C-alpha positions in Angstrom: -93.3 37.3 26.0 -95.1 34.1 26.8 -95.2 32.6 30.3 -92.5 30.0 29.4 -90.3 32.8 28.3 -90.6 34.6 31.5 -89.8 31.5 33.6 -86.6 31.0 31.5 -85.7 34.7 31.9 -86.2 34.5 35.7 -83.8 31.7 36.0 -81.2 33.5 33.9 -81.7 36.7 35.7 -81.3 35.0 39.1 -77.9 33.6 37.9 -76.9 37.1 36.6 -77.9 38.7 39.9 -75.9 36.1 41.9 -72.7 36.7 39.9 -72.8 40.4 40.4 -73.8 40.5 44.1 -70.5 39.0 45.3 -68.2 41.7 44.1 -70.5 44.5 45.4 -70.7 42.9 48.8 -66.9 42.4 49.1 -66.2 46.0 48.1 -68.2 47.5 50.9 -67.0 45.0 53.4 -63.2 45.7 53.0 -62.8 47.2 56.5 -64.7 44.4 58.2 -62.7 41.7 56.3 -59.5 43.5 57.4 -60.6 43.3 61.0 -62.0 39.8 60.9 -58.9 38.2 59.4 -56.4 40.6 61.0 -55.0 41.6 57.7 -54.6 44.8 55.6 -56.3 46.5 52.6 -53.7 45.3 50.2 -54.4 41.7 51.0 -58.2 42.1 50.6 -57.4 43.9 47.3 -55.5 40.8 46.3 -58.4 38.5 47.2 -60.8 40.6 45.2 -58.6 40.9 42.3 -57.9 37.1 42.3 -61.6 36.4 42.0 -61.9 38.4 38.9 -58.6 37.0 37.6 -59.7 33.4 38.0 -62.8 34.2 36.0 -60.9 36.1 33.3 -58.4 33.3 33.0 -60.9 30.5 32.8 -63.8 32.1 31.0 -62.7 31.1 27.5 -62.1 27.4 28.5 -65.4 27.6 30.3 -67.1 28.7 27.1 -65.6 25.9 25.2 -66.6 23.4 27.9 -70.1 24.7 27.5 -70.0 23.7 23.8 -68.5 20.3 24.6 -70.8 19.4 27.5 -73.8 21.3 26.4 -74.6 24.8 27.7 -77.4 23.8 30.0 -75.2 21.1 31.6 -72.3 23.5 32.0 -74.7 26.0 33.5 -75.8 23.3 36.1 -72.2 22.1 36.9 -71.0 25.6 37.2 -73.6 26.5 39.9 -72.8 23.4 41.9 -69.1 24.4 42.1 -70.2 28.0 42.8 -72.5 26.9 45.6 -69.8 24.9 47.3 -67.4 27.9 47.1 -70.1 30.2 48.5 -70.6 27.8 51.4 -66.9 27.7 52.2 -66.7 31.5 52.0 -69.5 31.7 54.5 -67.7 29.6 57.1 -64.1 30.7 56.2 -61.8 31.2 59.2 -58.7 32.6 57.5 -57.6 34.4 54.4 -56.4 31.2 52.6 -59.8 29.6 53.2 -61.6 32.7 52.1 -59.4 32.8 49.0 -60.2 29.1 48.2 -64.0 29.5 48.6 -64.5 33.0 47.1 -61.6 33.6 44.7 -61.0 30.1 43.4 -64.1 27.9 43.6 -66.6 30.7 43.0 -64.4 32.0 40.2 -64.3 28.5 38.6 -68.1 28.1 38.9 -68.7 31.5 37.4 -66.4 30.7 34.5 -68.7 27.8 33.6 -72.0 29.7 34.3 -71.5 33.0 32.6 -70.6 32.0 29.0 -73.4 29.5 29.1 -75.8 32.2 30.4 -75.0 34.5 27.5 -75.4 31.7 24.9 -78.6 30.4 26.5 -80.1 33.9 26.5 -79.4 34.2 22.8 -80.8 30.8 22.1 -84.0 31.4 24.2 -85.1 34.6 22.5 -85.0 36.3 19.1 -85.5 39.8 17.8 -87.0 42.4 20.1 -87.5 39.7 22.8 -83.7 39.0 22.8 -82.9 42.7 23.0 -85.4 43.0 25.9 -83.9 40.0 27.7 -80.4 41.5 27.5 -81.8 44.7 28.8 -83.4 42.9 31.7 -80.1 41.1 32.5 -78.4 44.4 32.4 -81.0 45.8 34.8 -80.6 42.8 37.1 -76.8 43.3 37.1 -77.6 46.9 38.1 -79.9 45.5 40.8 -77.0 43.4 42.1 -74.9 46.5 42.3 -77.8 48.3 43.9 -78.6 45.6 46.5 -75.0 44.6 47.2 -73.8 47.7 48.9 -77.0 48.2 50.9 -77.5 44.5 51.8 -73.8 43.8 52.3 -73.3 47.1 54.3 -76.3 46.6 56.6 -75.6 42.9 57.2 -71.9 43.5 57.7 -72.5 46.4 60.1 -75.3 44.8 62.1 -74.6 41.1 61.8 -71.9 39.6 59.7 -71.0 39.6 56.0 -71.0 35.8 56.2 -74.8 35.7 56.1 -74.9 37.2 52.6 -72.9 34.2 51.4 -75.1 31.8 53.3 -78.1 33.3 51.6 -76.4 32.9 48.2 -76.5 29.1 48.8 -80.3 29.3 48.8 -80.3 31.2 45.6 -78.0 28.6 43.9 -80.5 25.9 45.1 -83.4 27.8 43.5 -81.5 28.2 40.2 -80.6 24.5 40.1 -84.3 23.7 40.6 -85.2 25.7 37.5 -82.4 24.6 35.1 -84.8 22.1 33.4 -86.7 25.2 32.0 -83.7 26.3 29.9 -83.5 25.1 26.3 -81.6 21.9 25.7 -78.8 22.1 23.3 -76.6 19.5 21.5 -73.4 18.3 22.9 -70.2 18.2 21.0 -68.5 15.4 22.8 -66.3 14.6 19.8 -64.6 18.0 20.3 -61.5 18.0 22.5 -60.5 20.8 24.8 -57.4 22.6 23.8 -55.6 22.2 27.1 -52.3 23.8 25.9 -54.2 26.8 24.7 -56.1 27.0 28.0 -52.9 27.0 30.0 -51.2 29.6 27.8 -54.2 31.9 28.0 -54.6 31.5 31.8 -50.9 32.1 32.5 -50.7 35.1 30.2 -53.7 36.9 31.6 -52.6 36.0 35.1 -49.1 37.3 34.7 -50.3 40.6 33.4 -52.9 41.3 36.1 -50.6 40.0 38.9 -47.9 42.3 37.7 -50.2 45.3 37.8 -51.5 44.3 41.2 -48.0 44.0 42.7 -46.8 47.3 41.2 -48.1 49.1 44.3 -45.6 47.2 46.5 -42.9 46.3 44.1 -42.8 49.6 42.3 -43.5 50.2 38.5 -39.9 50.6 37.4 -37.8 51.7 40.4 -37.8 48.8 42.9 -39.1 49.2 46.4 -40.1 45.8 47.8 -39.5 43.7 44.7 -38.4 40.1 45.3 -35.8 40.4 42.7 -34.5 43.4 40.7 -33.6 42.4 37.1 -31.1 44.9 35.7 -31.8 47.2 38.7 -35.6 47.4 37.8 -38.7 46.2 39.6 -40.0 42.8 38.6 -43.3 44.4 37.6 -42.5 45.3 33.9 -40.9 42.0 33.3 -43.9 40.1 34.6 -46.2 42.1 32.5 -44.0 41.5 29.5 -44.0 37.8 30.2 -47.8 37.8 30.2 -47.9 39.6 26.9 -45.5 37.1 25.4 -47.6 34.1 26.6 -50.7 35.6 24.9 -48.7 36.0 21.7 -47.8 32.3 22.0 -51.4 31.5 22.6 -52.6 33.2 19.4 -49.9 31.4 17.4 -50.9 28.1 19.0 -54.5 28.7 18.0 -53.5 29.4 14.4 -51.5 26.2 14.4 -54.5 24.2 15.8 -56.7 25.6 13.0 -54.2 24.9 10.3 -54.0 21.3 11.4 -57.8 21.2 11.3 -58.0 20.7 15.0 -60.6 22.5 17.3 -59.0 25.6 18.8 -59.8 27.0 22.2 -61.1 30.1 20.4 -61.6 30.7 16.7 -59.5 33.9 16.0 -61.7 34.8 13.1 -64.3 35.9 15.6 -62.0 38.8 16.6 -62.1 40.0 13.0 -65.8 40.8 13.3 -65.9 44.6 13.9 -69.1 44.8 16.0 -67.9 41.9 18.2 -64.4 43.4 18.6 -65.9 46.8 19.5 -68.4 45.2 22.0 -65.6 43.2 23.7 -63.4 46.3 24.0 -66.3 48.3 25.5 -67.0 45.5 28.0 -63.4 45.6 29.1 -63.5 49.4 29.5 -66.8 49.4 31.3 -65.7 47.0 34.0 -62.2 48.5 34.2 -63.7 51.9 35.0 -66.5 50.5 37.2 -64.4 48.3 39.4 -61.6 50.8 39.6 -64.0 53.5 40.9 -65.7 51.0 43.2 -62.4 50.2 44.8 -61.4 53.8 45.3 -64.7 55.2 46.5 -65.2 52.7 49.5 -61.6 53.7 50.6 -62.6 57.3 50.6 -65.9 56.7 52.4 -64.7 54.1 55.0 -61.1 55.1 55.7 -61.0 58.8 55.0 -64.5 59.6 56.1 -64.9 56.9 58.7 -68.3 55.5 57.6 -69.1 51.9 58.3 -70.1 49.4 55.6 -73.8 50.2 55.8 -73.3 54.0 55.5 -70.9 53.3 52.6 -73.7 51.3 50.8 -76.2 54.1 51.4 -73.9 56.7 49.9 -73.3 54.5 46.9 -77.0 53.9 46.4 -77.5 56.6 43.7 -75.2 54.8 41.2 -77.0 51.6 41.9 -80.5 52.9 41.4 -79.8 54.9 38.2 -77.8 52.0 36.7 -80.8 49.7 37.4 -83.4 52.0 36.0 -81.3 53.1 32.9 -80.4 49.5 32.0 -84.1 48.5 32.1 -85.0 51.4 29.9 -82.2 50.7 27.5 -84.0 48.1 25.5 -86.7 50.6 24.8 -84.3 53.3 23.8 -82.6 50.8 21.4 -85.8 50.9 19.4 -85.2 54.6 18.7 -81.5 55.0 18.8 -78.6 53.0 17.5 -76.4 51.1 20.0 -73.4 53.3 19.0 -75.3 56.5 19.9 -76.4 55.1 23.2 -73.0 53.8 24.2 -71.3 57.0 23.2 -73.7 58.9 25.4 -72.9 56.5 28.2 -69.2 57.0 27.8 -69.5 60.8 27.9 -71.4 60.5 31.1 -68.7 58.3 32.6 -66.1 61.0 31.9 -68.3 63.6 33.5 -69.1 61.5 36.5 -65.4 60.7 37.1 -64.6 64.4 37.1 -67.5 65.2 39.3 -66.4 62.5 41.8 -62.8 63.8 41.7 -64.1 67.3 42.7 -65.9 65.8 45.7 -62.8 64.2 47.2 -62.4 66.7 50.1 -61.6 66.3 53.8 -65.4 66.9 54.5 -67.7 65.2 52.0 -70.4 67.2 50.3 -73.1 64.5 50.3 -75.3 66.3 47.7 -72.5 66.7 45.1 -71.3 63.2 45.8 -74.9 61.7 45.3 -75.3 63.6 42.0 -71.9 62.4 40.7 -72.7 58.8 41.6 -76.1 59.1 39.9 -74.5 60.3 36.7 -72.1 57.4 36.9 -75.0 55.0 37.2 -76.8 56.4 34.1 -73.6 56.1 32.0 -73.0 52.5 33.1 -76.7 51.7 32.6 -76.6 52.9 29.0 -73.6 50.6 28.3 -74.9 47.6 30.0 -78.2 47.7 28.3 -76.6 47.5 24.8 -73.4 45.6 24.8 -74.7 42.0 25.5 -77.1 42.1 22.6 -74.4 43.7 20.3 -71.9 41.0 21.0 -74.2 38.0 20.8 -76.0 39.3 17.7 -72.8 39.7 15.9 -72.2 35.9 15.6 -74.0 32.7 14.5 -75.5 30.1 16.9 -72.5 27.8 16.8 -70.2 30.6 17.9 -72.2 31.8 20.8 -70.5 29.7 23.4 -67.1 30.9 22.5 -68.4 34.5 22.2 -69.9 34.2 25.7 -66.4 33.1 26.9 -64.8 36.1 25.2 -67.5 38.5 26.5 -67.0 37.6 30.1 -63.3 37.3 29.8 -63.3 40.9 28.6 -65.5 41.9 31.5 -63.5 40.1 34.1 -60.2 41.1 32.7 -61.4 44.7 32.8 -62.6 44.2 36.4 -59.4 42.7 37.6 -57.3 45.3 35.9 -59.5 48.1 37.2 -59.1 47.0 40.8 -55.4 46.3 40.3 -54.5 49.3 38.2 -56.4 52.0 40.0 -55.6 50.3 43.3 -51.9 50.4 42.4 -52.1 54.0 41.3 -53.8 55.0 44.5 -51.2 53.3 46.7 -48.3 54.6 44.6 -49.8 58.1 44.7 -50.2 57.8 48.5 -46.6 56.9 48.9 -45.2 59.6 46.5 -47.4 62.3 48.0 -46.9 61.4 51.6 -43.1 61.2 51.1 -43.0 64.6 49.3 -45.1 66.2 52.0 -43.0 64.9 54.9 -39.7 65.8 53.3 -40.9 69.4 52.6 -42.5 69.9 56.0 -40.1 71.8 58.4 -42.3 70.7 61.4 -41.2 67.1 60.9 -37.9 66.4 62.6 -35.1 65.2 60.3 -34.8 62.0 62.1 -38.5 61.3 61.7 -38.3 62.2 58.0 -35.5 59.6 57.6 -37.6 57.0 59.5 -40.6 57.6 57.3 -38.5 57.2 54.1 -37.3 53.9 55.4 -40.9 52.8 56.3 -42.1 53.7 52.8 -39.5 51.4 51.2 -41.5 48.5 52.4 -45.1 47.4 52.0 -47.6 50.2 52.3 -51.3 50.0 52.8 -54.1 52.6 52.7 -54.9 53.2 56.4 -56.7 55.8 58.4 -55.0 58.9 59.9 -55.8 57.6 63.4 -53.8 54.5 62.6 -50.9 56.7 61.4 -51.1 58.7 64.7 -51.1 55.5 66.8 -48.1 54.1 64.8 -46.2 57.4 65.3 -46.9 57.5 69.0 -45.9 53.9 69.4 -42.6 54.6 67.6 -41.8 57.4 70.1 -42.2 60.3 67.6 -42.6 63.7 69.4 -46.1 65.3 69.5 -45.3 68.1 67.0 -43.9 65.8 64.4 -46.8 63.4 64.9 -49.4 66.1 64.3 -47.4 67.1 61.1 -47.2 63.5 59.9 -51.0 63.0 60.4 -51.8 66.3 58.5 -49.4 65.3 55.6 -50.8 61.8 55.4 -54.4 63.1 55.3 -53.5 65.4 52.4 -51.7 62.5 50.7 -54.8 60.3 51.0 -56.9 62.8 49.1 -54.4 63.3 46.4 -53.9 59.6 45.9 -57.7 59.1 45.5 -58.0 62.0 43.2 -55.2 60.5 41.0 -57.1 57.2 40.8 -60.3 59.0 39.7 -58.4 61.2 37.2 -57.1 58.0 35.7 -60.7 56.7 35.5 -61.7 59.8 33.6 -58.8 59.4 31.2 -59.8 55.8 30.6 -63.3 56.8 29.9 -62.0 59.2 27.3 -60.0 56.4 25.7 -63.1 54.2 25.7 -64.9 56.7 23.4 -62.5 55.8 20.6 -63.4 52.1 20.9 -67.1 52.7 19.9 -66.4 53.4 16.1 -67.3 49.9 15.1 -70.5 49.5 17.1 -73.7 49.2 15.1 -75.0 52.6 13.9 -78.3 53.7 12.6 -76.9 53.8 9.0 -75.6 50.3 9.3 -79.1 49.1 10.5 -80.7 51.0 7.6 -78.4 49.4 5.1 -79.2 46.0 6.6 -82.9 46.6 6.2 -82.4 47.8 2.6 -80.4 44.6 1.8 -83.2 42.5 3.3 -85.8 44.4 1.2 -83.7 43.9 -2.0 -83.4 40.2 -1.2 -87.2 40.1 -0.8 -87.8 41.9 -4.1 -85.4 39.6 -5.9 -87.3 36.6 -4.4 -90.6 38.0 -5.7 -89.1 38.5 -9.2 -87.9 34.9 -9.3 -91.3 33.6 -8.1 -93.2 35.8 -10.6 -91.0 35.0 -13.6 -92.6 31.7 -14.5 -96.1 33.2 -14.4 -95.0 36.0 -16.6 -93.5 33.5 -19.1 -96.8 31.6 -19.1 -98.6 34.8 -20.0 
């Protein structure tokens, strides 16, 4: 790769690193955020999920805006918005301000940056260099996951998490200074943005994810704290159904736009390309599993084991290091193995890692077993991240790469938001069910206290420490024997809830294996090479024919 290519790749890699770093920092800073803003875990979970949701909802419009404005310009504008959001996050003084800066402005900025980043990478490199570039970006994403927990944990424990976001402002300024190195591309100013489609898409995705997020407090079917109870059920299934209906309306609107020869928000024909469809599905599964596990594990380390943010980052380091190394090696492995083979190996490792992590969820952590499980998780994720970007972008032509970038990161962020919301909801729901069953079956808990616990569990419930449960019981005047029994029952419920979340991650990993069928295989690559050789032979025949006639 020439010097100019490396300069381009460094700018793109810096942007990729920046986009990944935020979520890693937030996940290990949950406890500190709860203390700083005097809130609870569920609220922070909502802020984290909203960031992914904003990106998922706006990524497709962001990709289309990149086509209209030009991808380099969209890349620049996105970073300006992202930088403003980062600055607001660093100085935020309340949850609403934090939400505005981090979840909203940074989410909007990322929705412009990421589709343009994917398209600019494909436009800047070809062949093996393109595969290498995507491998580097996958490795940099791993580096963001690697540095995020350690950097965020150390800064949060010793200084403040705000300094990480202040430092990100400097990274944004560096990226903006290097945007001129990226390839210029043509604008399509004559193309109009499908605003109706953008609204339908955003609302549909938003309703589904919000419904899953609120399931932990509203209930999945039986209502607990649901604002309304249609037909006696929780609002959750109705909100999810509304989102699905809006997405159906979105697809019909796109078909109508195409039938009227008007530019749609997304050309639905792209979803009929098998490798692209398989790649998008795997992106969604990858982030669903990753962010789900990365929500559950910090709860175990910080709330159950009592580690601070830095210690949490240290214990999560094995997944970060192995993800980084494997992603970098992935482009070299792609020269010997087909993407389908490598991705399937990664999925098998995800299943194994989820089960290994499940086995480590004990009252006292076995640090060696936990580190091995996290390392295996990182290898599996690294194999996926090193292949999927190149698979998706190589499945389409140049004109479709902006839309494809939007689809790619929509799948990733939808998977991330659903992973945090779904596994978070399952953990909270499992906590409630297990704690309630334990208390009701425990003869050491007085009947009056059992009734009091049942009433409390009907309201909003958060994942808190056993010490906080003890303090609450003592403040409520519960007798010492019942208090000790409640604390023991709650501690057991914590572990069962986390195990339930990790078991779901293992099942989702199994489901992901079936989505790999349409990824490029060695046989497909061989057929492609044979077709190219036949076309070459035919060309030689045509060229030689006049000479043979002359003879």
